[in-house]
DRENNUGU-917944 format. One line per 8 residues: number of its first residue (from 0); their letters; for each residue x, y, z of C-alpha. Coordinates in nm, 4 decimals, decimal comma, m for minus. Example, Ala and Ser with C-alpha at 12.3 -4.5 7.8 and 13.67 -1.06 7.14 Angstrom:
0) as) 1,2300 m0,4500 0,7800; 1,3670 m0,1060 0,7140
***
This chain:
0) mpfetpla) 6,6118 7,0898 11,5011; 6,6403 7,4931 11,5326; 6,4328 7,6848 11,3219; 6,4513 8,0877 11,2319; 6,0781 8,1702 11,3023; 5,9246 7,9917 11,5093; 5,6164 8,1781 11,5905; 5,5391 7,9751 11,2761
8) llalasvi) 5,5084 7,6392 11,3583; 5,1137 7,8405 11,5412; 5,0333 7,7070 11,1802; 5,0356 7,3977 11,2663; 4,6919 7,4130 11,4885; 4,5516 7,4225 11,0852; 4,5028 7,0166 11,1065; 4,2977 7,0566 11,3560
16) pliilyll) 3,9624 7,2044 11,1346; 4,1075 6,9128 10,8655; 4,0871 6,6725 11,0895; 3,7149 6,7955 11,1870; 3,6601 6,8445 10,8394; 3,6825 6,5095 10,7317; 3,5348 6,3298 11,0615; 3,1693 6,5591 11,0054
24) rpkpllvr) 3,1830 6,4748 10,6251; 2,8314 6,3745 10,5023; 2,8204 5,9492 10,5529; 2,6133 5,7302 10,2726; 2,2784 5,6527 10,3199; 2,1862 5,3869 10,5182; 1,8987 5,1257 10,3813; 1,7934 4,8740 10,6640
32) ipsvmflm) 1,7902 4,5422 10,5942; 1,6131 4,2752 10,8100; 1,8063 3,9722 10,7496; 2,0987 4,1551 10,8463; 2,0134 4,4415 11,0884; 2,1275 4,2662 11,3788; 2,4030 4,3101 11,2577; 2,4731 4,6380 11,1507
40) qaeekkrf) 2,3360 4,7429 11,5216; 2,6475 4,5679 11,6918; 2,8630 4,7704 11,3815; 2,7217 5,1052 11,5320; 2,8376 5,0330 11,8711; 3,1843 5,0677 11,6731; 3,0561 5,3547 11,4336; 3,3548 5,6357 11,6083
48) ftsitkli) 3,6569 5,3427 11,6395; 3,5173 5,3448 11,3129; 3,5435 5,6552 11,1147; 3,8082 5,6970 11,2882; 4,0188 5,3666 11,1280; 3,8470 5,4329 10,8282; 4,0601 5,8397 10,7932; 4,3803 5,6978 10,8874
56) kdplfliq) 4,3329 5,4919 10,6185; 4,1971 5,7449 10,3555; 4,5003 5,8492 10,1513; 4,3899 6,2153 10,0690; 4,3277 6,2867 10,4049; 4,6879 6,1430 10,4940; 4,8250 6,3969 10,2331; 4,6698 6,6830 10,2692
64) llvlilla) 4,7844 6,6166 10,6612; 5,1292 6,6321 10,5332; 5,1298 6,9151 10,3245; 5,0470 7,1585 10,5811; 5,2466 7,0147 10,8773; 5,5520 7,0796 10,5630; 5,3843 7,4231 10,4898; 5,4149 7,5546 10,8732
72) laaaapyl) 5,7476 7,3792 10,8773; 5,9090 7,5387 10,5916; 5,7466 7,9085 10,6991; 5,9285 7,7866 10,9950; 6,2654 7,7414 10,8339; 6,4299 7,5314 11,0403; 6,7729 7,4389 10,9436; 7,1294 7,2105 11,0817
80) itneplsd) 7,4279 7,3713 11,1813; 7,7082 7,1830 11,0114; 8,0846 7,2862 10,9668; 8,1979 7,3598 10,6212; 8,5979 7,3822 10,5241; 8,7091 7,7571 10,4788; 8,7048 7,8337 10,0838; 8,9815 7,9835 9,8755
88) ehtvlvid) 8,7501 8,1171 9,6479; 8,6788 8,4783 9,7744; 9,0456 8,6893 9,7803; 9,0727 8,9966 9,9727; 9,3474 9,2154 9,8345; 9,5133 9,4894 10,0095; 9,6668 9,7609 9,8164; 9,9097 10,0083 10,0075
96) msasmqte) 9,8381 10,3413 9,9111; 10,0973 10,5069 10,0908; 10,3227 10,7704 9,9325; 10,6064 10,5947 9,9007; 10,4139 10,3291 9,6821; 10,4887 10,6554 9,4520; 10,8401 10,5574 9,4208; 11,0019 10,4884 9,0855
104) nrfqeais) 10,7460 10,1529 8,9486; 10,6284 10,0389 9,3026; 10,2559 10,1190 9,2195; 10,2535 9,9625 8,9154; 10,4243 9,6184 9,0316; 10,1810 9,5809 9,3269; 9,8605 9,5855 9,0282; 10,0833 9,3658 8,8051
112) kaedyvsk) 10,1075 9,1457 9,1517; 9,7501 9,1844 9,2449; 9,6168 9,0444 8,9040; 9,7685 8,7323 8,9665; 9,5877 8,6651 9,2328; 9,2158 8,7285 9,0955; 8,9617 8,4307 9,1707; 8,6405 8,4005 9,1360
120) ensivlah) 8,5089 8,6238 9,4086; 8,7357 8,8962 9,4560; 8,7285 9,2166 9,7437; 8,9865 9,4907 9,7170; 9,0695 9,7143 10,0951; 9,2558 10,0121 10,0223; 9,5323 10,0953 10,3236; 9,5638 10,4661 10,3556
128) nipvtlle) 9,5338 10,6021 10,7124; 9,2212 10,4489 10,7095; 9,0528 10,1818 10,5219; 8,8524 10,2042 10,1897; 8,7071 9,9639 10,0405; 8,6806 10,0025 9,6743; 8,4436 9,6812 9,6209; 8,3291 9,3700 9,7790
136) vqdatttq) 8,2718 8,9866 9,6750; 8,3565 9,0807 9,2960; 8,3999 8,8518 8,9792; 8,7343 8,8263 8,8269; 8,6512 9,1168 8,4822; 8,4797 9,3922 8,7593; 8,8337 9,3038 8,9642; 9,0630 9,3563 8,6632
144) ealaslkp) 8,8724 9,6770 8,5787; 8,8901 9,8056 8,9238; 9,2424 9,7746 8,9683; 9,3325 9,9359 8,6147; 9,1696 10,1950 8,7374; 9,3951 10,2738 9,0453; 9,5875 10,5207 9,1181; 9,8633 10,6028 9,4046
152) gatvadls) 9,7499 10,8099 9,7305; 9,9637 11,0131 9,8799; 9,9120 10,9118 10,3014; 10,0572 10,7105 10,5336; 9,8984 10,3124 10,4876; 9,7924 10,1965 10,8049; 9,7762 9,8571 10,6664; 9,7103 9,6756 11,0368
160) aamgtgmr) 9,3338 9,8187 10,9628; 9,3451 9,7028 10,6178; 9,3842 9,3756 10,6679; 9,0973 9,3993 10,9703; 8,8922 9,4953 10,7486; 8,9311 9,2281 10,4909; 8,9151 8,9341 10,7897; 8,5733 9,0809 10,8233
168) mlsegggr) 8,5038 8,9798 10,4872; 8,6517 8,6826 10,4416; 8,4732 8,6065 10,8868; 8,2166 8,4012 10,7655; 8,3221 8,1718 10,4603; 8,7053 8,1936 10,5115; 8,8953 8,2732 10,2062; 9,2868 8,4478 10,1378
176) livisdft) 9,4003 8,8039 10,2348; 9,6546 8,8841 9,9985; 9,8707 9,2070 10,1595; 10,0722 9,4331 9,8717; 10,3208 9,7046 9,9998; 10,6696 9,8105 10,0089; 10,6121 9,7630 10,4056; 10,8446 10,0496 10,4593
184) nwegedpv) 10,6718 10,2559 10,6818; 10,3250 10,2155 10,8455; 10,0799 10,3459 11,0708; 9,9074 10,1566 11,3686; 9,9459 9,7817 11,4567; 10,2692 9,5655 11,2602; 10,1063 9,3812 11,0097; 10,3050 9,0854 11,1027
192) saknlaes) 10,0582 9,0841 11,4105; 9,7786 9,1316 11,2368; 9,8897 8,8615 10,9983; 9,9466 8,5967 11,2661; 9,5997 8,6971 11,4130; 9,4025 8,6167 11,0774; 9,5495 8,2953 11,0274; 9,4738 8,1866 11,3936
200) yglkvelv) 9,1562 8,2542 11,2681; 9,2195 7,9899 10,9983; 9,2875 8,2356 10,7142; 9,5505 8,2049 10,4463; 9,7381 8,5346 10,4414; 10,0419 8,6717 10,1928; 10,2594 8,9857 10,2272; 10,3808 9,0697 9,8883
208) qigstvdn) 10,6168 9,2829 9,9300; 10,7315 9,5092 9,6003; 10,9992 9,7706 9,5410; 11,3843 9,8128 9,5922; 11,5778 10,1229 9,7701; 11,7015 10,4259 9,5260; 11,8108 10,7166 9,6498; 11,5246 11,0384 9,7094
216) igiiqgrl) 11,5893 11,4469 9,7787; 11,2353 11,5531 9,9413; 11,0094 11,8480 10,1172; 10,9636 11,6865 10,4620; 10,8393 12,0042 10,6180; 10,6487 12,2686 10,5674; 10,4934 12,4971 10,8240; 10,3560 12,8715 10,7931
224) ettqsgyi) 10,3817 13,1667 11,0650; 10,1805 13,4809 11,1067; 10,3756 13,7822 11,1718; 10,3030 14,2011 11,1149; 10,3898 14,1831 10,8225; 10,2614 13,8653 10,6656; 10,3193 13,5039 10,6555; 10,6901 13,3261 10,6263
232) ynsvikny) 10,7226 12,9889 10,5278; 10,9795 12,7354 10,6663; 11,0260 12,4466 10,5117; 11,3051 12,1196 10,5263; 11,4742 11,9382 10,2472; 11,6220 11,5893 10,2824; 11,8626 11,4350 10,0553; 11,8715 11,0444 10,1496
240) gssdqnvp) 12,1038 10,9450 9,9083; 12,4630 10,8998 9,9422; 12,6239 11,2151 9,7168; 12,5763 11,5971 9,8109; 12,3238 11,7725 9,5987; 12,2776 12,1339 9,4444; 11,8905 12,1054 9,4274; 11,7269 12,3508 9,1999
248) leitttdg) 11,4170 12,4584 9,3499; 11,1284 12,7010 9,1006; 10,8449 12,8480 9,3602; 10,5224 13,0291 9,1709; 10,3138 13,2410 9,3308; 9,9760 13,2280 9,1749; 9,7249 13,5526 9,2404; 9,5836 13,6732 8,8867
256) esatqnid) 9,9022 13,6532 8,7683; 10,1635 13,4356 8,8356; 10,5421 13,4884 8,9144; 10,8198 13,2408 8,9004; 11,2159 13,2417 9,0514; 11,4694 12,9735 9,0406; 11,6815 12,9109 9,3073; 12,0021 12,6149 9,3955
264) lpvkarst) 11,9924 12,5020 9,7378; 12,3001 12,2997 9,8388; 12,2001 11,9116 10,0335; 12,4895 11,7068 10,1613; 12,4242 11,3671 10,1809; 12,1872 11,2062 10,4195; 12,1107 11,5364 10,5636; 11,8824 11,8303 10,6122
272) qqfvlqnl) 11,8489 12,2271 10,4565; 11,6274 12,4641 10,5608; 11,4336 12,6677 10,3683; 11,2222 12,9924 10,4027; 11,0461 13,2071 10,1775; 10,9483 13,5830 10,3308; 10,6090 13,7572 10,3205; 10,3882 13,5502 10,0897
280) stgvttik) 10,1653 13,6801 9,8456; 9,7648 13,5759 9,8490; 9,6645 13,2577 9,6301; 9,8652 12,9706 9,5835; 10,2360 12,9440 9,6309; 10,4102 12,6250 9,4602; 10,7751 12,5065 9,5624; 10,8759 12,2102 9,3423
288) inrddssp) 11,2126 12,0556 9,3135; 11,2873 12,0584 8,9564; 11,4643 11,7287 8,8451; 11,3833 11,3894 8,7835; 11,3353 11,2292 9,0988; 11,2486 10,9068 9,2393; 10,9572 10,9617 9,4339; 10,7180 11,2740 9,3031
296) adntayvs) 10,4950 11,2453 9,5775; 10,7419 11,4366 9,8135; 10,8724 11,6963 9,5106; 10,6204 11,9850 9,5017; 10,5294 12,1500 9,8244; 10,1652 12,4027 9,7815; 10,0958 12,7208 10,0275; 9,7799 12,8576 10,0340
304) vpkvsnkr) 9,6811 13,1898 10,1891; 9,3444 13,2944 10,1273; 9,2731 13,6828 10,0657; 9,1698 13,8600 10,3723; 8,8608 14,0948 10,3581; 8,6702 14,2012 10,6664; 8,3712 13,9924 10,7920; 8,0339 14,1566 10,9658
312) vlfvsdqs) 7,8948 13,9279 11,1953; 7,5356 14,0244 11,3283; 7,4964 13,9026 11,7225; 7,1433 13,9126 11,7866; 7,0344 13,9165 12,1835; 6,8569 14,0547 12,4489; 7,1870 14,0500 12,6552; 7,4412 14,3146 12,6134
320) llpsmtsv) 7,7687 14,1228 12,7691; 7,8058 13,8235 12,5245; 8,1384 13,5746 12,5604; 8,0980 13,4316 12,1916; 8,0697 13,8040 12,1391; 8,3581 13,8950 12,3057; 8,5986 13,6544 12,1378; 8,4596 13,7237 11,7787
328) slmpgiqt) 8,5542 14,0918 11,8334; 8,9091 13,9685 11,8987; 8,9690 13,8006 11,5233; 9,1414 14,0078 11,3074; 8,9375 14,0843 10,9649; 8,5690 14,0832 11,2329; 8,3876 14,3221 11,3041; 8,0840 14,2555 11,5220
336) tlatgvpq) 7,7572 14,4203 11,5439; 7,4943 14,3950 11,8603; 7,1163 14,3586 11,7194; 6,8149 14,3450 12,0467; 6,6078 14,2279 11,7454; 6,6649 14,1141 11,3367; 6,7559 14,4128 11,1516; 6,5490 14,4000 10,7429
344) dlarfsvv) 6,9358 14,4117 10,5848; 7,0828 14,0739 10,6315; 7,2742 14,0361 10,3317; 7,5439 14,2234 10,4156; 7,6310 14,0134 10,7244; 7,8039 13,7148 10,6677; 7,7607 13,5236 11,0141; 7,4223 13,5767 11,2024
352) vvtkmnqs) 7,4316 13,4822 11,5710; 7,1222 13,4180 11,7577; 7,1613 13,4310 12,2077; 6,8373 13,5509 12,2978; 6,8131 13,4136 12,6952; 6,4376 13,5181 12,7359; 6,2777 13,6753 12,4517; 6,1054 13,4529 12,1385
360) lssgeisl) 6,1623 13,6060 11,8663; 5,8414 13,7259 11,6572; 5,7191 13,6051 11,3701; 5,8500 13,8816 11,1495; 6,2538 13,8094 11,3217; 6,1688 13,4209 11,2271; 6,0755 13,5202 10,8460; 6,3950 13,7316 10,8240
368) lssyinsg) 6,5823 13,4827 10,9280; 6,4574 13,2060 10,7193; 6,4936 13,4427 10,3979; 6,8256 13,4996 10,4460; 6,9338 13,1649 10,5629; 6,7318 13,0304 10,2228; 6,9329 13,2264 10,0107; 7,2855 13,1050 10,1364
376) gkvvfias) 7,3161 13,3177 10,5574; 7,4788 13,1486 10,8160; 7,3047 13,0913 11,1582; 7,4316 13,0197 11,4726; 7,1794 12,9852 11,7189; 7,2719 12,9063 12,1100; 7,0909 12,7138 12,3754; 6,8619 12,9629 12,5491
384) nslaaqga) 6,5227 12,9586 12,7015; 6,3405 13,0859 12,4274; 6,4370 12,7911 12,1971; 6,2573 12,5959 12,4264; 5,9846 12,3974 12,2699; 5,6821 12,5980 12,4854; 5,8627 12,9320 12,3703; 5,9836 12,8567 12,0157
392) dlelqkll) 5,7211 12,8828 11,7319; 5,7181 12,6343 11,4454; 5,8514 12,7999 11,1992; 6,1735 12,8480 11,4328; 6,1949 12,4867 11,5219; 6,1516 12,3920 11,1585; 6,5015 12,6162 11,1001; 6,6891 12,4608 11,3902
400) pvrtanvt) 6,9064 12,1361 11,3148; 6,7365 12,0181 11,6098; 6,4114 11,9092 11,7749; 6,4088 12,1189 12,1128; 6,2080 11,9977 12,4236; 6,2355 12,1768 12,7701; 6,5106 12,2707 12,9630; 6,6489 12,0585 13,2194
408) gtdrgldm) 6,8873 12,0995 13,5007; 7,1083 11,8280 13,6315; 7,3171 11,8380 14,0339; 7,5917 11,5828 13,8646; 7,6138 11,7554 13,4687; 7,6338 11,6168 13,1857; 7,9641 11,4531 13,0384; 8,0399 11,5773 12,6961
416) kvnqstrl) 8,2228 11,3526 12,4025; 8,3220 11,4200 12,0601; 8,0349 11,2503 11,7444; 8,1832 11,3014 11,4356; 8,5597 11,4434 11,4951; 8,6019 11,7533 11,2705; 8,8638 12,0707 11,2934; 8,5740 12,2851 11,5078
424) tddldlde) 8,6318 11,9769 11,7686; 9,0018 11,9533 11,7919; 9,2188 12,0847 12,1098; 8,8691 12,0941 12,3041; 8,8596 11,9487 12,6048; 8,5736 11,8751 12,7164; 8,6166 11,6858 13,0196; 8,6382 12,0164 13,1590
432) iavykyln) 8,2938 12,1669 13,0528; 8,0924 12,1403 13,3169; 7,7123 12,1935 13,2282; 7,4466 12,2117 13,4574; 7,1681 12,3469 13,2597; 7,0984 12,2241 12,9141; 6,8256 12,2148 12,6346; 6,6538 11,8985 12,5848
440) atprldtt) 6,7341 11,8438 12,2148; 6,7348 11,5410 11,9412; 6,8840 11,5805 11,5870; 6,7122 11,6129 11,2336; 6,7517 11,3561 11,0321; 6,9822 11,5481 10,7677; 7,1468 11,6726 11,0446; 7,5422 11,6407 11,1174
448) tlivsdkd) 7,6061 11,6417 11,5311; 7,9442 11,6733 11,6230; 7,9086 11,7141 12,0375; 7,6466 11,4770 12,2551; 7,6450 11,4543 12,6072; 7,5920 11,1133 12,7837; 7,2478 11,1322 12,7961; 7,2715 11,1607 12,3654
456) vpmlafgt) 7,1543 11,5638 12,3877; 7,3225 11,6853 12,0957; 7,5384 11,9702 12,2156; 7,6807 12,1131 11,8981; 7,5188 12,0139 11,5296; 7,4824 12,1642 11,1788; 7,2164 12,1153 10,8436; 7,1230 12,2871 10,5809
464) vgegtvvy) 6,8280 12,4811 10,4853; 6,8215 12,5986 10,1263; 7,1212 12,7562 10,0496; 7,2328 12,8347 10,3879; 7,3877 12,6449 10,7052; 7,2425 12,6309 11,0565; 7,4072 12,6098 11,3152; 7,2708 12,5143 11,6844
472) vgfsdqlg) 7,5464 12,5398 11,9601; 7,4218 12,3835 12,3153; 7,6601 12,5126 12,5026; 7,4020 12,8794 12,6434; 7,5637 13,2430 12,6509; 7,4139 13,2881 12,9686; 7,6467 13,4510 13,2417; 7,6342 13,5140 13,5975
480) edswnnfh) 7,4662 13,3071 13,8766; 7,2038 13,1803 13,6056; 7,4667 13,0401 13,3753; 7,4201 12,6738 13,2411; 7,7914 12,5579 13,2220; 8,1436 12,6952 13,2725; 8,2755 12,6863 12,9106; 8,3057 13,0709 12,8505
488) nlpefpvf) 8,5696 13,0383 13,1057; 8,8193 12,7846 12,9477; 9,0808 12,8932 12,7105; 8,9535 12,6676 12,4619; 8,6667 12,8622 12,3796; 8,7740 13,1709 12,1563; 8,9358 12,9027 11,9770; 8,6230 12,7334 11,9442
496) wfklvgwl) 8,4265 13,0458 11,8365; 8,7322 13,1643 11,6100; 8,6839 12,8276 11,4313; 8,3054 12,8761 11,3864; 8,2949 13,2247 11,2800; 8,6065 13,1213 11,0152; 8,4793 12,8642 10,9143; 8,1198 13,0039 10,8618
504) ggsgdise) 8,2741 13,3501 10,7002; 8,4401 13,1247 10,4475; 8,7586 13,1854 10,5897; 8,9322 13,1240 10,9404; 9,2840 13,0400 11,0663; 9,5410 12,9818 10,8114; 9,5909 12,5990 10,9335; 9,2853 12,5635 10,7826
512) ynlktgav) 9,3837 12,5808 10,4302; 9,7148 12,4237 10,4550; 9,6931 12,0014 10,6185; 9,8680 11,7114 10,5820; 9,7520 11,3813 10,3861; 9,5810 11,1579 10,5331; 9,3026 11,4714 10,7150; 8,8908 11,4655 10,6904
520) stlakeqe) 8,6633 11,6592 10,7274; 8,3111 11,7154 10,6894; 8,0845 11,9583 10,4960; 7,7314 12,0762 10,5254; 7,6118 11,8616 10,2622; 7,7114 11,6690 9,9894; 7,8797 11,8772 9,7026; 8,1082 11,8686 9,4306
528) ittpdgve) 8,4730 11,9563 9,5126; 8,7868 11,9268 9,2639; 9,0396 11,7268 9,3782; 9,3991 11,6550 9,2028; 9,2534 11,3745 9,0882; 8,9792 11,5019 8,9353; 8,6303 11,6244 9,0304; 8,3431 11,4515 9,3021
536) ttsrvlys) 8,0537 11,4607 9,4728; 8,0667 11,4072 9,8887; 7,9753 11,5073 10,1872; 8,2557 11,4106 10,3609; 8,6284 11,4923 10,1749; 8,9442 11,2592 10,2650; 9,2573 11,4734 10,1525; 9,4309 11,1077 10,0053
544) saglyeva) 9,6519 11,3128 9,7242; 9,9265 11,6004 9,7794; 9,7912 11,9032 9,5295; 9,5322 12,1093 9,5795; 9,1616 12,0994 9,6619; 8,8771 12,3360 9,5734; 8,6073 12,2630 9,8528; 8,3203 12,5207 9,9472
552) grtiavnl) 8,4503 12,8060 9,7311; 8,8217 12,7502 9,9726; 9,1689 12,6482 9,8052; 9,2803 12,3787 10,0444; 9,6615 12,3044 9,9824; 9,7513 11,9045 10,1028; 10,1129 11,7885 10,1573; 10,2690 11,5112 10,2561
560) yndkesdt) 10,5885 11,5885 10,5053; 10,6342 11,2931 10,6675; 11,0069 11,1962 10,6912; 10,9744 10,8060 10,6746; 10,7331 10,8206 10,3612; 11,0040 10,9846 10,1470; 11,3022 10,7475 10,3145; 11,2994 10,5092 10,0099
568) tidssdvi) 11,6387 10,3759 10,1250; 11,4229 10,1987 10,4181; 11,5036 9,7714 10,3429; 11,1710 9,6444 10,4551; 11,2700 9,2067 10,4206; 11,2440 9,1928 10,7531; 10,8814 9,2237 10,7534; 10,8742 8,9325 10,5262
576) erasvkde) 11,1354 8,7423 10,7186; 10,9836 8,7634 11,0298; 10,6166 8,6712 10,8884; 10,7556 8,3342 10,7407; 10,8530 8,2400 11,0659; 10,6070 7,9586 11,1913; 10,5612 8,0641 11,6041; 10,2796 7,8064 11,5964
584) psvvratt) 10,0210 8,1006 11,6587; 9,7043 7,9796 11,9186; 9,4384 7,8682 11,6819; 9,0765 8,0141 11,7475; 8,8996 7,8884 11,4488; 9,1173 7,5895 11,2809; 8,9589 7,4607 10,8599; 8,6141 7,4949 10,8863
592) yeskkyld) 8,3602 7,7163 10,9943; 7,9526 7,7077 11,1484; 7,7309 7,7309 10,8229; 7,3545 7,7160 10,8904; 7,1703 7,4401 10,6120; 6,8079 7,5235 10,5816; 6,5274 7,2559 10,5035; 6,3147 7,4955 10,3662
600) timialil) 6,3174 7,4127 10,0200; 6,3538 7,0236 10,0401; 6,0124 7,0713 10,2296; 5,8452 7,2851 9,9604; 5,9734 6,9770 9,7114; 5,7858 6,6860 9,9270; 5,4603 6,9556 9,9252; 5,4899 6,9691 9,5666
608) ilvilely) 5,5358 6,5724 9,5294; 5,2823 6,5579 9,7692; 4,9641 6,7997 9,5432; 5,1146 6,6266 9,2536; 5,0321 6,2630 9,4112; 4,6766 6,4012 9,5680; 4,5702 6,5087 9,2183; 4,6377 6,1648 9,0953
616) iikkrgel) 4,4286 5,9626 9,3429; 4,1672 6,2188 9,2931; 4,1334 6,1597 8,8857; 4,1179 5,7941 8,9926; 3,9016 5,8089 9,1805; 3,6900 5,9670 8,8976; 3,6099 6,2562 9,1174; 3,8463 6,5001 8,8659
***
């Protein structure tokens, strides 16, 4: 019989003191009578064996012995492994949250279908481009309330990934997996393949199709181009219907005041038409198909153009040639300043970059930086000898998002990998970065690490101090023979600094203000943001709906721009037909699962019965 905690069996040694106690307990007083003295002397030879016999026959001893043995066994948690039948009581509802589900009443139909499958225990997985678990193992009432509160999304659903999440929920006790979708488009694996895999594990899977084919007109592409005179917006409008249409467009620009213009754009049947806006103003421009349509998710396009203001970036360094400063100075609207020390007036700078190679910061300089950061400033520390543990002041260590140790060299070089994907790490070819010297460091508790080495040393990390943001860049800016890496020689280097300073300075590439649904961004700390669906507090933003987001002081426009999601004429009945074909999948686990049946509860019940019996015997003897 196996035990969960076998070390508890050491408690069985407690029976030894019990046995000794009974053997050494006081004997009754013996009175020698001459007439029976011979018999008494004969019994003395058997006294030891008689004691053992009396011990075994004593019911109290036996009861106490059993209580000690059962207590030790119960503490060790014995169990039996049994094969239990899979249950149908747990139902996992996978609901398609893609943009095509906004077509006519598809989403309302999906919620109605889901309510029909609600059982005793329920979980809900929302199929966005990444699975989102809405609730897990809840009763029918809670599940119905959650379903009633759902709103449709505007991403491309990864149905197979959501089904995989549901499989993990049912992996132990079994249950039903109900997938409700229009099955017109998806990311990832074919949902029929995911269904066959789940069924091979003994799970019951049902694909529930909703919706029917209808005509649609939508904005399926949008692209911003930068020119000397401003921004140009190129979009593509597609007519999925069988007849030519004259599409009315309403263009509204909001930048303090609103300006609206209306145009008619002819679009032939089952074809596309390009639409161009010249010299976009700063603020938000909205392009809307001004007519009732079967799918509202692609009827409006949003364009966000931030106001350009000159940013000042301070570089504090004991070197005159800095690759990072050279890259930042090439950015439009950025003014760079080089200083050998930290000046008194830091408030006039948007970002401060500290890249002292050898000279350590003085306590006064650290104090100035601390005040600047705590009041909302943005500071980047680049790895160098001055940040090593032996050269860094304790107050400086408190500002850094990592705990630094010594500088280490390696002949083989370090391999880099993305620890958390963001726009800062996009387009970085980490395989091309050769690092031969680095600063040993470990991330602090609240630090977000974006890039790490194969030795788990953070190479790009950020955190918050007070109201400000502190970034650690592990790629040293050192040049010449003492160079720590080759990052500054790669074409990605200026792009990286363009994104980093743009992110910290509140501006940046125009693409960071215009995203497609399904994008994810990580914030420096948990904060309140405004989405098209309302206000929420988060540190990780999933742009799951088309519309405008207010994130960290920025207005971000999010659009669908997906031809397949806008195509409401797709007939997905073939998915259901393929799912109904039984091709005898190999069964990994059929109708049962292994379960542990613990016996400690039974043993505790026996102990209680024995204790009651012991009290009864003691009272019967008149000892109680």
